[in-house]
Residue, then its C-alpha position, 0 to 999 in steps of 0.5 A: m468307826v465307818d464300815s467298809f468293803g476293803s478300803f472303800p467306806i460304805f458310809p463316807v463322811a462329808e463336812t457340811r455347813f450344818g455339821r459332819m454327816f455320814t453319807l451313802r457311798g453309792d448315792t450320786v446326787i444328794a450324798q455326792s453333793l454333800r461330799l463335794y459342796g458341803e450342801f445339797a440344794g442350798d437355795e432350797v434349804d435357805s428358803i425353807l429356813s427363812l420360813v422357820r422361827p426359833a422354837d418352832h415345831v417342824l415336820d421333815i417328811g422325806a428326810n433322807i439322810g438328814f441334811h434338811s433336818l440338821g439345818l432345821a434343828r439348828r434354826v429352831g434351836p434347843s427349844g424347838v422340835v423337828i420330827a423327821f420321817e424317812p422310810q428307806r432303811y439305810c437313809f433312816q439309819l444314817l439320819c439317826a446317826n447324823v442327828t446323834a453325831n451332831q447332838l441334836a436332841q430336838v430331832q425325833c426320827h421315825r422310820a415310816a412313810v407318810g400318806d393319806t392313811s395309816g397302815v403299811c407300804a413297800i419300799p425298795l431296799i437299795d444296796p448303799a454302795a451301788r450307784h443310785n439316787s436315794g432321793a428319787t425312791a418312790v413308794a408308788n414304784a416300790t414293786l416295779d421292775g422286780a426290785k427287792t422291797e421291804t414293808v414299813p409303816m405308813i402313817a397319816i399325820d392327822d393320826l398323831e394329833l400333834p399339839r403344835c405344828d409350825l412348818v411342814k416340809i414334804d419331799t416324797e417323790g410324787f406322794e405329796d398330794r396323799v401326804l396332804v390328804g392325811l394332813r388336813q385336820t392338822l392344817a385346819r388346826h394349826l395352819p402351818v407354813l408348807y414347803v411341798e415338792v411339786h412333781d406334776s400339774d395334776k398333783l399341784r391342782r389337788a394340793t391347791q384344792i386342799l389349801k385354798p379353802l383354808g386361806y393359804q397364799l400359794f407360790l411356785h418356787h424354782t431352785q437349782f441343786f448347785r450354786p457356785a457360792n457353796p461352802s466348799g467353793a467348788p466351781v464345777s457342777i455335777f448336775g445338768p445346767t437346769a437340774g433343780g427342784s420345784a416346790l409349792i410354798a403355802l403361807p397361812p393367813g397373817r404370814d408374808l413371803p420373806q424378801g429376797l428368796p433365791g430362785k424364781m417365784q410365781g404366784i398361784g391365783 
């Protein structure tokens, strides 16, 4: 059953390319895209999936309501593992609901922020029915503008002492460099592929300083949120003409960049 205020469902259902998903009614970006197009940032998702192999162990850091997690789970299959982290209350609850509704036993969900140390942090508590962009919620801005917040755990991935790690997707709204600091031992031990959202040149420089000494090849990847060839065939974009994302693809020694990735690619020397 879907909870509702009157006749308006708080968590309307979207039919997506990876399965049926509950979404946040007030989210005007990710959730609305899932409902209209059956996907969000399809070129980015396809690029990440091309870096994943069946039976891989994958981290989805900043999972939101789970669209990437569902795609990753179907890619790694029942023999693989997806560990998904999401600190926002309603996003995490829907992440769990969407994983359970699609019977993806290979996905483990954790309500936590990820950073350079283990402890606690503040996260905004957003009305799921109010107009917002859940994908733009940042730990660093949690106490600004008098926003209502709640305390959640923060973990450093190194503290988990993972026995295996093949790929890490990081989308933490400006916290990515701190995530990498808390991931250094895991990187040195397992040399996973990384797909890291990039917000500014300073954070990109810090990420490069961590990854280059380990022998990683680095590429900047630019994609758009909307593509006409979406699962629903909807021709009109709700986004601006240049709306999209930039990410750092980091390949360990012995891994090559897949051919034919959508979007624009730029090598980092």
